[in-house]
C-alpha positions, 0 to 999 in steps of 0.5 A: 500500499502506498500513501499519498495525498490523503489517498491510499494506492495499491499497485498505482490504482485507488485501494478499496478494503481492510488493511492491518498494521502492527505497531509494537503491541498495537493492532491497527484495523482499518478501512479504505473505499476508492482510495478515501480511509473511513475508519481506523480502529487500534487494539491492544491485546484484543481489546479496542483502544480508539476508534476513528470515523473520518470526515475528510482527510485527516479530520474526523470523529475519534473515540478512546477507550481504556484497558477494560473497553470502557470509553473514557473520551470522544470528539473531533480531530483535524490534522490528527489533532484534538478540536473542538468540545471534547466529552471525558467519561469518569465514573458516572460523569462527563465532562467536557474539555475545549481544545 
């Protein structure tokens, strides 16, 4: 796979399908349609840690989970950085933090 200008290519053609990446002890499963990255899930020990849904190049919605699989935060990202108002889930409470 080749990543160029926010597109995913295989054999010089836009890629459609799922692909896997292993980074240390993390496993990343991603899906692209017609070369555009649609979602990405990061796992550790088969537990979902992070889920990203892309709305455009490098931007979208992100959800983060703890090692028990509980959602700990969610919000928007742009250029792979958090933006706007994020929700943080602590015990039985929800807190908001603006980036």
